[in-house]
Every structure is written in C-alpha cells, then in structure tokens.
C-alpha positions, 0 to 999 in steps of 0.5 A: 500500500502507498505510504501516503494512503496508509497514513490517511487510513490511520488518520481516519481510524484515529478520528473514528476512534475519537468520535466513538470515545467522545460519544460518552461525553454527550448527554444521552437525551441530546443524542436521542433528540438529535439523532433523526436530524443528524441522520437526515443530514447525512442522506439526500432528501431527494433520494427515494431509497433513504428519504423516509428512513432518518425520520423513522429513527426512534431512540430513547434516552434510556436506549442511548444510555444502554447502548453507548458503552458498546459503541467504542468496542463495536467501532474497534471491531469494525476497524479491526475488520477493515485493517485485516481486509487492507492487510490481506490485499497488501499480502495478495499484491505482494504475492503477485495477485494470488488470492489469500482468501482461497489460499490462506495467509499461511500459504502466501507468507514464506516459511522463513517469516512464519516464526516471527511475532508479526506473523503470529499476530497477523494470523491472530488478526485474521482469526479475530476478524473471522470471529467478528464477521462470521460469529459472535465475536469470540474466537472458538479455539476448537473450531477450524479458525481457532486451530490456526493459532497453535499452527502459527506458533501460539502456545496454549498458555499464551492463548489462555491469556489473550483477552482479544479472543473475546473482546478487543480494545484500542490497544489490540487495534494498535498492536495489530497495526504494528504487526501488519506493518512489521510483517509487510516490511519483512515481506518487502525485504524478503522480496528485495533480497531474492 
C-alpha cells in the first residue's frame, strides 16, 4: 500500500476512534433528540431509497444510555475488520495477485517469516476478524479458525491469556497495526533480497 494512503487510513481510524470515545461525553437525551436530524443530514432528501428512513429513527434516552458503552468496542471491531481486509490485499499484491482468501495467509507468507511475532499476530488478526464477521465475536479455539493459532506458533498458555479472543480494545487495534506493518516490511525485504 502507498505510504501516503496508509497514513490517511490511520488518520481516519484515529478520528473514528475519537468520535466513538467522545460519544460518552454527550448527554444521552441530546443524542436521542438529535439523532433523526443528524441522520437526515447525512442522506439526500431527494433520494427515494433513504428519504423516509432518518425520520423513522426512534431512540430513547434510556436506549442511548444502554447502548453507548458498546459503541467504542463495536467501532474497534469494525476497524479491526477493515485493517485485516487492507492487510490481506497488501499480502495478495505482494504475492503477485494470488488470492489469500482461497489460499490462506499461511500459504502466501514464506516459511522463513512464519516464526516471527508479526506473523503470529497477523494470523491472530485474521482469526479475530473471522470471529467478528462470521460469529459472535469470540474466537472458538476448537473450531477450524481457532486451530490456526497453535499452527502459527501460539502456545496454549499464551492463548489462555489473550483477552482479544473475546473482546478487543484500542490497544489490540494498535498492536495489530504494528504487526501488519512489521510483517509487510519483512515481506518487502524478503522480496528485495531474492
């Protein structure tokens, strides 16, 4: 990925995290009262597909207060899914257009790089992404996806100590960003040295 595009993606992620975190500082009643108008401002009034949807949005102060704590973890999961998708495209591009979805990251990344911590975290990112997108958000270590982790070098003790398997934080997002950047750098170095 182009470094300027990657930097822009990071800035957009930071602003998205800020907006989700800032929601806690707003009054629940003000959010409930303004939500329909805010959504309407996002939609074109002349678009028949969405013209009536924002006016039908109803949320109470109590519902806002109930759901607000879940917004930041939800946004973090969305950003993790986005990060994994962009990483997968970068790996596919590095591999000459080979499809990582059908081949698996394990088959595209050279064996010499697989014992590295960044590889382990990239596989963890992929497994967590699949749990978020296809499951309830928790990684099941007994299913096909969960079994990828020991094959990537994670020990049972390490996996038992990983809260990221059930819930994610901004720390996890930033750790995944670091791992993907590191592994992509190692892939590029591997390409240039061969």
